[in-house]
C-alpha positions as a Markdown table, in Angstrom:
| # | Residue | x | y | z |
|---|---|---|---|---|
| 1 | Met | 24.3 | -28.9 | -54.0 |
| 2 | Lys | 20.7 | -29.5 | -53.3 |
| 3 | Gln | 21.6 | -31.7 | -50.4 |
| 4 | Tyr | 23.8 | -29.1 | -48.9 |
| 5 | Arg | 21.1 | -26.3 | -49.0 |
| 6 | Asn | 18.6 | -28.6 | -47.3 |
| 7 | Lys | 21.2 | -29.2 | -44.6 |
| 8 | Lys | 21.9 | -25.4 | -44.2 |
| 9 | Phe | 18.2 | -24.7 | -44.0 |
| 10 | Ser | 17.7 | -27.3 | -41.2 |
| 11 | Ile | 20.5 | -25.8 | -39.2 |
| 12 | Thr | 19.2 | -22.2 | -39.4 |
| 13 | Thr | 15.7 | -23.4 | -38.4 |
| 14 | Lys | 17.3 | -25.2 | -35.3 |
| 15 | Ile | 19.0 | -21.8 | -34.5 |
| 16 | Leu | 15.7 | -19.9 | -34.8 |
| 17 | Ile | 13.9 | -22.4 | -32.5 |
| 18 | Ile | 16.7 | -22.1 | -29.9 |
| 19 | Leu | 16.6 | -18.3 | -30.1 |
| 20 | Asn | 12.7 | -18.2 | -29.7 |
| 21 | Leu | 13.0 | -20.4 | -26.7 |
| 22 | Leu | 15.6 | -18.1 | -25.1 |
| 23 | Leu | 13.3 | -15.1 | -25.8 |
| 24 | Ile | 10.5 | -16.7 | -24.0 |
| 25 | Val | 12.8 | -17.5 | -21.0 |
| 26 | Leu | 14.1 | -14.1 | -20.8 |
| 27 | Ile | 10.9 | -12.2 | -21.0 |
| 28 | Pro | 10.9 | -9.4 | -18.2 |
| 29 | Asn | 9.2 | -10.5 | -14.9 |
| 30 | Ser | 6.4 | -7.8 | -15.4 |
| 31 | Gln | 5.5 | -9.1 | -18.9 |
| 32 | Ala | 5.4 | -12.6 | -17.5 |
| 33 | Ile | 3.1 | -11.7 | -14.6 |
| 34 | Glu | 0.8 | -9.9 | -17.2 |
| 35 | Ile | 0.4 | -13.2 | -19.0 |
| 36 | Ala | -0.8 | -14.9 | -15.8 |
| 37 | Tyr | -1.8 | -12.8 | -12.9 |
| 38 | Pro | -2.0 | -13.5 | -10.1 |
| 39 | Asn | 0.2 | -16.5 | -10.0 |
| 40 | Lys | 0.8 | -16.7 | -6.3 |
| 41 | Pro | -0.8 | -15.4 | -3.0 |
| 42 | Ile | -1.3 | -11.8 | -2.8 |
| 43 | Arg | -0.1 | -9.9 | 0.4 |
| 44 | Leu | -2.5 | -7.2 | 1.5 |
| 45 | Ile | -0.7 | -4.9 | 3.9 |
| 46 | Val | -3.1 | -3.4 | 6.5 |
| 47 | Pro | -1.0 | -0.6 | 8.2 |
| 48 | Phe | -2.9 | -1.0 | 11.5 |
| 49 | Pro | -3.2 | -3.6 | 14.2 |
| 50 | Pro | -6.2 | -6.2 | 14.0 |
| 51 | Gly | -9.5 | -4.8 | 15.3 |
| 52 | Gly | -9.6 | -1.5 | 13.7 |
| 53 | Gly | -11.5 | -0.2 | 10.6 |
| 54 | Thr | -8.9 | -1.0 | 8.0 |
| 55 | Asp | -8.5 | -4.5 | 9.3 |
| 56 | Ile | -12.4 | -5.0 | 9.6 |
| 57 | Val | -12.9 | -3.9 | 5.9 |
| 58 | Ser | -10.1 | -6.0 | 4.6 |
| 59 | Arg | -11.4 | -9.1 | 6.3 |
| 60 | Ile | -14.8 | -8.6 | 5.0 |
| 61 | Met | -13.5 | -8.1 | 1.5 |
| 62 | Gln | -11.0 | -11.0 | 1.8 |
| 63 | Pro | -13.2 | -14.1 | 0.9 |
| 64 | Ser | -14.7 | -12.5 | -2.2 |
| 65 | Leu | -11.5 | -11.1 | -3.4 |
| 66 | Gln | -9.8 | -14.5 | -3.1 |
| 67 | Ser | -12.6 | -16.1 | -5.0 |
| 68 | Ile | -12.5 | -13.6 | -7.9 |
| 69 | Leu | -8.6 | -13.4 | -8.2 |
| 70 | Gly | -8.1 | -17.2 | -7.6 |
| 71 | Gln | -5.3 | -16.8 | -5.1 |
| 72 | Pro | -5.2 | -16.5 | -1.4 |
| 73 | Ile | -5.2 | -12.9 | 0.0 |
| 74 | Leu | -2.7 | -12.8 | 3.0 |
| 75 | Ile | -3.5 | -10.0 | 5.4 |
| 76 | Asp | -0.4 | -8.6 | 6.9 |
| 77 | Asn | -1.1 | -6.2 | 9.8 |
| 78 | Arg | 1.8 | -3.9 | 10.0 |
| 79 | Gly | 0.8 | -1.3 | 12.7 |
| 80 | Gly | 3.0 | 1.5 | 13.8 |
| 81 | Ala | 3.3 | 5.3 | 13.5 |
| 82 | Gln | -0.5 | 5.3 | 13.0 |
| 83 | Gly | -0.3 | 3.9 | 9.6 |
| 84 | Ile | 3.0 | 5.3 | 8.4 |
| 85 | Leu | 5.1 | 2.2 | 9.0 |
| 86 | Gly | 3.0 | -0.3 | 7.0 |
| 87 | Thr | 2.6 | 2.2 | 4.2 |
| 88 | Ser | 6.3 | 2.8 | 4.1 |
| 89 | Ile | 6.9 | -1.0 | 3.9 |
| 90 | Ala | 4.4 | -1.2 | 0.9 |
| 91 | Ala | 6.2 | 1.7 | -0.9 |
| 92 | Lys | 9.4 | -0.5 | -1.1 |
| 93 | Ala | 7.7 | -3.7 | -2.2 |
| 94 | Asn | 8.2 | -5.5 | -5.5 |
| 95 | Pro | 5.8 | -3.9 | -8.0 |
| 96 | Asp | 4.6 | -7.2 | -9.3 |
| 97 | Gly | 0.9 | -6.9 | -8.1 |
| 98 | His | 1.4 | -9.5 | -5.3 |
| 99 | Thr | 1.9 | -6.8 | -2.7 |
| 100 | Ile | -0.9 | -4.2 | -2.2 |
| 101 | Val | -1.8 | -1.9 | 0.7 |
| 102 | Val | -4.8 | -0.3 | 2.3 |
| 103 | Ala | -4.7 | 3.5 | 1.9 |
| 104 | Glu | -6.0 | 5.3 | 5.0 |
| 105 | Ile | -6.7 | 8.9 | 5.0 |
| 106 | Gly | -4.4 | 9.8 | 7.8 |
| 107 | Ala | -1.3 | 8.0 | 6.5 |
| 108 | Thr | -1.9 | 9.0 | 2.9 |
| 109 | Ala | -3.5 | 12.5 | 2.9 |
| 110 | Ile | -2.8 | 14.0 | 6.4 |
| 111 | Ala | 0.6 | 12.7 | 7.2 |
| 112 | Pro | 2.4 | 14.6 | 4.5 |
| 113 | Ala | 1.4 | 17.8 | 6.3 |
| 114 | Thr | 2.0 | 16.6 | 9.8 |
| 115 | Gln | 5.2 | 14.5 | 9.1 |
| 116 | Pro | 7.5 | 16.6 | 7.0 |
| 117 | His | 10.2 | 13.7 | 7.0 |
| 118 | Leu | 8.2 | 10.9 | 5.5 |
| 119 | Asn | 10.3 | 8.4 | 3.6 |
| 120 | Phe | 7.7 | 8.0 | 0.9 |
| 121 | Asn | 5.6 | 10.0 | -1.4 |
| 122 | Ile | 2.0 | 8.8 | -2.0 |
| 123 | Ile | 1.8 | 10.2 | -5.6 |
| 124 | Lys | 5.3 | 9.3 | -6.6 |
| 125 | Asn | 5.7 | 5.9 | -4.9 |
| 126 | Phe | 2.2 | 4.5 | -5.4 |
| 127 | Ser | -0.3 | 3.6 | -8.1 |
| 128 | Ala | -3.9 | 4.0 | -7.1 |
| 129 | Ile | -6.3 | 1.1 | -7.6 |
| 130 | Ser | -9.6 | 2.2 | -6.1 |
| 131 | Gln | -11.2 | 3.9 | -3.3 |
| 132 | Leu | -13.0 | 1.4 | -1.0 |
| 133 | Ile | -15.2 | 3.0 | 1.6 |
| 134 | Glu | -16.2 | 6.3 | 3.3 |
| 135 | Gln | -17.1 | 6.3 | 7.0 |
| 136 | Pro | -18.2 | 8.7 | 9.9 |
| 137 | Tyr | -16.2 | 9.0 | 13.0 |
| 138 | Ile | -18.2 | 8.6 | 16.2 |
| 139 | Val | -17.5 | 10.7 | 19.3 |
| 140 | Val | -17.6 | 8.3 | 22.1 |
| 141 | Ile | -16.9 | 8.5 | 25.8 |
| 142 | His | -16.5 | 6.2 | 28.8 |
| 143 | Pro | -19.9 | 5.5 | 30.4 |
| 144 | Ser | -18.4 | 6.5 | 33.9 |
| 145 | Leu | -18.0 | 10.1 | 32.7 |
| 146 | Asn | -21.0 | 12.0 | 34.0 |
| 147 | Ala | -22.1 | 13.4 | 30.5 |
| 148 | Lys | -25.3 | 12.4 | 28.9 |
| 149 | Ser | -24.9 | 14.7 | 26.0 |
| 150 | Leu | -22.1 | 16.5 | 24.0 |
| 151 | Gly | -22.9 | 19.6 | 25.9 |
| 152 | Asp | -22.4 | 18.0 | 29.1 |
| 153 | Phe | -19.1 | 16.6 | 28.0 |
| 154 | Ile | -17.9 | 20.1 | 26.9 |
| 155 | Lys | -18.9 | 21.6 | 30.2 |
| 156 | Ile | -16.9 | 19.0 | 32.2 |
| 157 | Ala | -13.8 | 19.4 | 30.0 |
| 158 | Gln | -14.1 | 23.2 | 30.2 |
| 159 | Ser | -14.1 | 22.9 | 34.1 |
| 160 | Lys | -11.0 | 20.7 | 34.1 |
| 161 | Pro | -8.6 | 21.7 | 31.4 |
| 162 | Asn | -6.0 | 19.0 | 30.4 |
| 163 | Thr | -7.3 | 16.6 | 33.0 |
| 164 | Leu | -9.4 | 14.4 | 30.7 |
| 165 | Asn | -7.5 | 12.2 | 28.1 |
| 166 | Phe | -8.5 | 11.6 | 24.4 |
| 167 | Gly | -7.2 | 8.7 | 22.4 |
| 168 | Ser | -6.6 | 8.4 | 18.7 |
| 169 | Gly | -5.8 | 5.4 | 16.6 |
| 170 | Asn | -4.9 | 7.2 | 13.5 |
| 171 | Ile | -3.7 | 10.6 | 12.4 |
| 172 | Thr | -7.2 | 11.5 | 11.0 |
| 173 | Ala | -8.9 | 10.9 | 14.4 |
| 174 | His | -6.1 | 12.9 | 16.1 |
| 175 | Val | -6.5 | 15.8 | 13.7 |
| 176 | Ala | -10.2 | 15.7 | 13.7 |
| 177 | Gln | -10.4 | 15.8 | 17.5 |
| 178 | Glu | -7.8 | 18.7 | 17.7 |
| 179 | Leu | -10.0 | 20.8 | 15.3 |
| 180 | Phe | -13.2 | 19.9 | 17.3 |
| 181 | Tyr | -11.5 | 20.8 | 20.7 |
| 182 | Gln | -10.2 | 24.1 | 19.4 |
| 183 | Thr | -13.7 | 24.9 | 18.0 |
| 184 | Ala | -15.3 | 23.9 | 21.4 |
| 185 | Lys | -12.6 | 25.8 | 23.3 |
| 186 | Ile | -11.6 | 22.8 | 25.4 |
| 187 | Lys | -8.2 | 21.3 | 26.3 |
| 188 | Leu | -7.7 | 17.4 | 26.7 |
| 189 | Thr | -4.4 | 15.4 | 26.9 |
| 190 | His | -3.7 | 13.4 | 23.7 |
| 191 | Ile | -2.6 | 9.7 | 24.0 |
| 192 | Pro | -1.9 | 8.0 | 20.6 |
| 193 | Tyr | -2.3 | 4.3 | 19.8 |
| 194 | Lys | -1.3 | 2.1 | 17.0 |
| 195 | Gly | -4.8 | 1.8 | 15.7 |
| 196 | Ser | -8.5 | 2.5 | 16.2 |
| 197 | Gly | -9.0 | -1.0 | 17.8 |
| 198 | Pro | -6.5 | -0.2 | 20.6 |
| 199 | Ser | -7.8 | 3.3 | 21.1 |
| 200 | Val | -11.3 | 2.0 | 21.5 |
| 201 | Thr | -10.1 | -0.6 | 23.9 |
| 202 | Ala | -8.4 | 2.2 | 25.9 |
| 203 | Ala | -11.7 | 4.1 | 26.0 |
| 204 | Ile | -13.5 | 0.9 | 27.3 |
| 205 | Ser | -10.9 | 0.5 | 30.1 |
| 206 | Gly | -11.1 | 4.2 | 31.0 |
| 207 | Glu | -7.5 | 4.8 | 30.1 |
| 208 | Val | -8.9 | 7.7 | 28.0 |
| 209 | Gln | -12.2 | 9.3 | 28.4 |
| 210 | Ser | -13.0 | 10.2 | 24.8 |
| 211 | Val | -12.1 | 9.1 | 21.3 |
| 212 | Phe | -13.2 | 9.6 | 17.8 |
| 213 | Ala | -13.6 | 6.0 | 16.4 |
| 214 | Gly | -14.8 | 4.4 | 13.2 |
| 215 | Pro | -18.1 | 2.6 | 13.1 |
| 216 | Gly | -16.6 | -0.9 | 12.8 |
| 217 | Ala | -14.7 | -0.6 | 16.1 |
| 218 | Ala | -17.2 | 1.6 | 17.9 |
| 219 | Ile | -20.7 | 0.5 | 17.2 |
| 220 | Pro | -20.6 | -3.0 | 18.7 |
| 221 | Gln | -19.2 | -1.4 | 21.9 |
| 222 | Ile | -21.9 | 1.3 | 21.9 |
| 223 | Lys | -24.5 | -1.3 | 21.5 |
| 224 | Ala | -23.0 | -3.4 | 24.4 |
| 225 | Asn | -23.2 | -0.1 | 26.5 |
| 226 | Lys | -19.4 | -0.3 | 27.0 |
| 227 | Leu | -19.1 | 3.2 | 25.3 |
| 228 | Arg | -21.6 | 6.2 | 25.0 |
| 229 | Ala | -22.0 | 7.8 | 21.7 |
| 230 | Leu | -22.4 | 11.6 | 21.8 |
| 231 | Ala | -22.2 | 12.6 | 18.1 |
| 232 | Val | -21.1 | 11.7 | 14.5 |
| 233 | Thr | -18.6 | 13.9 | 12.5 |
| 234 | Thr | -20.3 | 13.7 | 9.1 |
| 235 | Ala | -23.0 | 15.9 | 7.7 |
| 236 | Arg | -25.6 | 13.3 | 7.9 |
| 237 | Arg | -26.5 | 10.9 | 10.8 |
| 238 | Ser | -25.3 | 7.2 | 10.5 |
| 239 | Pro | -28.0 | 4.8 | 9.4 |
| 240 | Gln | -26.7 | 2.4 | 12.2 |
| 241 | Leu | -27.1 | 5.0 | 14.9 |
| 242 | Pro | -29.9 | 7.3 | 13.7 |
| 243 | Glu | -30.6 | 8.6 | 17.2 |
| 244 | Ile | -27.1 | 10.2 | 17.5 |
| 245 | Met | -27.0 | 13.7 | 16.2 |
| 246 | Thr | -24.2 | 15.2 | 14.0 |
| 247 | Leu | -21.8 | 17.7 | 15.4 |
| 248 | Ser | -23.4 | 20.2 | 13.1 |
| 249 | Glu | -26.9 | 19.6 | 14.6 |
| 250 | Gln | -25.4 | 20.2 | 18.0 |
| 251 | Gly | -24.2 | 23.8 | 17.4 |
| 252 | Phe | -21.0 | 23.2 | 15.3 |
| 253 | Ser | -22.3 | 24.4 | 12.0 |
| 254 | Gly | -20.4 | 23.1 | 9.0 |
| 255 | Phe | -18.1 | 20.7 | 11.0 |
| 256 | Ser | -18.0 | 17.6 | 8.8 |
| 257 | Ile | -15.2 | 15.1 | 8.6 |
| 258 | Ser | -15.3 | 11.7 | 6.8 |
| 259 | Gly | -12.7 | 9.1 | 6.9 |
| 260 | Trp | -11.9 | 6.8 | 3.9 |
| 261 | Tyr | -9.9 | 3.9 | 2.7 |
| 262 | Gly | -8.6 | 2.9 | -0.5 |
| 263 | Leu | -6.3 | 0.4 | -2.3 |
| 264 | Met | -2.8 | 1.1 | -3.7 |
| 265 | Ala | 0.1 | -0.8 | -5.2 |
| 266 | Pro | 3.8 | 0.1 | -5.4 |
| 267 | Ile | 4.6 | 2.4 | -8.3 |
| 268 | Gly | 5.8 | 0.4 | -11.3 |
| 269 | Thr | 2.9 | -2.1 | -11.1 |
| 270 | Thr | 1.6 | -2.6 | -14.7 |
| 271 | Gln | -1.6 | -0.9 | -15.7 |
| 272 | Lys | -3.0 | -4.3 | -16.7 |
| 273 | Ile | -2.5 | -5.5 | -13.2 |
| 274 | Ile | -4.0 | -2.2 | -11.7 |
| 275 | Asn | -7.1 | -2.8 | -13.9 |
| 276 | Ser | -7.5 | -6.4 | -12.9 |
| 277 | Leu | -7.4 | -5.4 | -9.2 |
| 278 | Asn | -9.8 | -2.5 | -9.8 |
| 279 | Ser | -12.3 | -4.8 | -11.5 |
| 280 | Ala | -12.2 | -7.3 | -8.7 |
| 281 | Val | -12.7 | -4.6 | -6.1 |
| 282 | Lys | -15.8 | -3.2 | -8.0 |
| 283 | Ile | -17.2 | -6.7 | -8.0 |
| 284 | Val | -16.6 | -7.3 | -4.4 |
| 285 | Leu | -18.1 | -4.1 | -3.2 |
| 286 | Ser | -21.1 | -4.5 | -5.3 |
| 287 | Gly | -21.8 | -8.0 | -3.9 |
| 288 | Glu | -22.4 | -9.5 | -0.5 |
| 289 | Ala | -19.2 | -8.0 | 1.0 |
| 290 | Gly | -20.7 | -4.5 | 0.2 |
| 291 | Lys | -23.8 | -5.3 | 1.9 |
| 292 | Ile | -21.9 | -6.4 | 4.9 |
| 293 | Leu | -19.9 | -3.3 | 5.0 |
| 294 | Arg | -23.1 | -1.1 | 5.0 |
| 295 | Asp | -24.5 | -3.0 | 7.8 |
| 296 | Arg | -21.3 | -2.3 | 9.7 |
| 297 | Gly | -21.5 | 1.5 | 9.2 |
| 298 | Tyr | -19.2 | 1.8 | 6.0 |
| 299 | Glu | -20.4 | 3.2 | 2.7 |
| 300 | Pro | -18.7 | 1.2 | -0.3 |
| 301 | Ile | -17.5 | 3.8 | -3.0 |
| 302 | Pro | -15.3 | 2.0 | -5.6 |
| 303 | Thr | -13.7 | 4.3 | -8.2 |
| 304 | Thr | -11.5 | 4.1 | -11.3 |
| 305 | Pro | -7.8 | 4.3 | -10.7 |
| 306 | Glu | -7.7 | 7.6 | -12.3 |
| 307 | Asp | -10.4 | 9.0 | -10.2 |
| 308 | Phe | -8.8 | 7.7 | -7.0 |
| 309 | Thr | -5.6 | 9.4 | -8.1 |
| 310 | Val | -7.3 | 12.7 | -8.5 |
| 311 | Phe | -9.1 | 12.3 | -5.2 |
| 312 | Leu | -5.7 | 11.5 | -3.4 |
| 313 | Lys | -4.2 | 14.7 | -4.8 |
| 314 | Ser | -7.1 | 16.9 | -3.7 |
| 315 | Glu | -7.2 | 15.2 | -0.3 |
| 316 | Ile | -3.5 | 15.9 | 0.2 |
| 317 | Glu | -4.0 | 19.5 | -0.8 |
| 318 | Arg | -7.1 | 19.9 | 1.4 |
| 319 | Trp | -5.5 | 18.5 | 4.6 |
| 320 | Ser | -2.2 | 20.5 | 4.1 |
| 321 | Lys | -4.3 | 23.7 | 4.2 |
| 322 | Val | -6.4 | 22.5 | 7.3 |
| 323 | Val | -3.2 | 21.5 | 9.3 |
| 324 | Lys | -1.4 | 24.7 | 8.4 |
| 325 | Asp | -4.4 | 27.1 | 8.9 |
| 326 | Asn | -5.1 | 25.6 | 12.4 |
| 327 | Gly | -1.4 | 25.2 | 13.5 |
| 328 | Ile | -1.9 | 21.4 | 14.1 |
| 329 | Lys | 1.3 | 19.6 | 15.1 |
| 330 | Ser | 1.6 | 15.8 | 15.3 |
| 331 | Asp | 3.0 | 14.2 | 18.3 |
| 332 | Glu | 3.1 | 10.7 | 17.0 |
């Protein structure tokens, strides 16, 4: 009898061992990833072409982010519909933390008001990771235009309604210009581009005469005398262009618009992964990458995931009111 009991116990033990091994193998993917994240390269979707602000900021952050996370960061430029296409692709990605996307104010906060048939919802389809930067828009014109000041530009535009072209590389730049031109009582013809890089290139070539551009794309061209800066859209002057007055300083009191970028992951990404990415972003923006961004005209402002979520909701509400109150319609 004793020999039989020992044999039975041995079989039971073997069964338990086998069951435990099966449980390990069958752990859900999200839990397995939590144990070791990241375990493969991370795809960072930049919803604009190379050369624009989202691309510049992403590439400045890329080396430090790779070093901290221990995996390659693969930048995937998906330009189209002024940020909406790339954001839409990210919304459908596997929520395992290995696909993240740059959140740009236009595609995330303004598009819901100007594009009623979006196939994604920022709050329902994404988890906020962190805000990244804030930036001014710089009012630039082609140097061949005989305007040495903002006042000169407005007079020329008033004398030739709809004969000058303005470009936009994102929905924010488009809406900001529409608001300004309404306020200044001038009419220009809008030409949309896939990103701020192409819109700035169009301004350099003279295809458009004016554009509101971010600092990363605009400042090098201004310093090379390929574009002329007339104003900045923020309440304060840009440290990189201290001689350029704000719109408010030039008679448009209270006119202040800032652009911003953030980082999001598809909804369903675990909180542990979100927190890991948030911690990495904070380290990156507090280090050498943050200094480089400031030198390029961007202000790093990392936040908690919770604060970025609140901010996203408030920006969606804010821009919905602006678009409605001013009767702005998108032609993207």
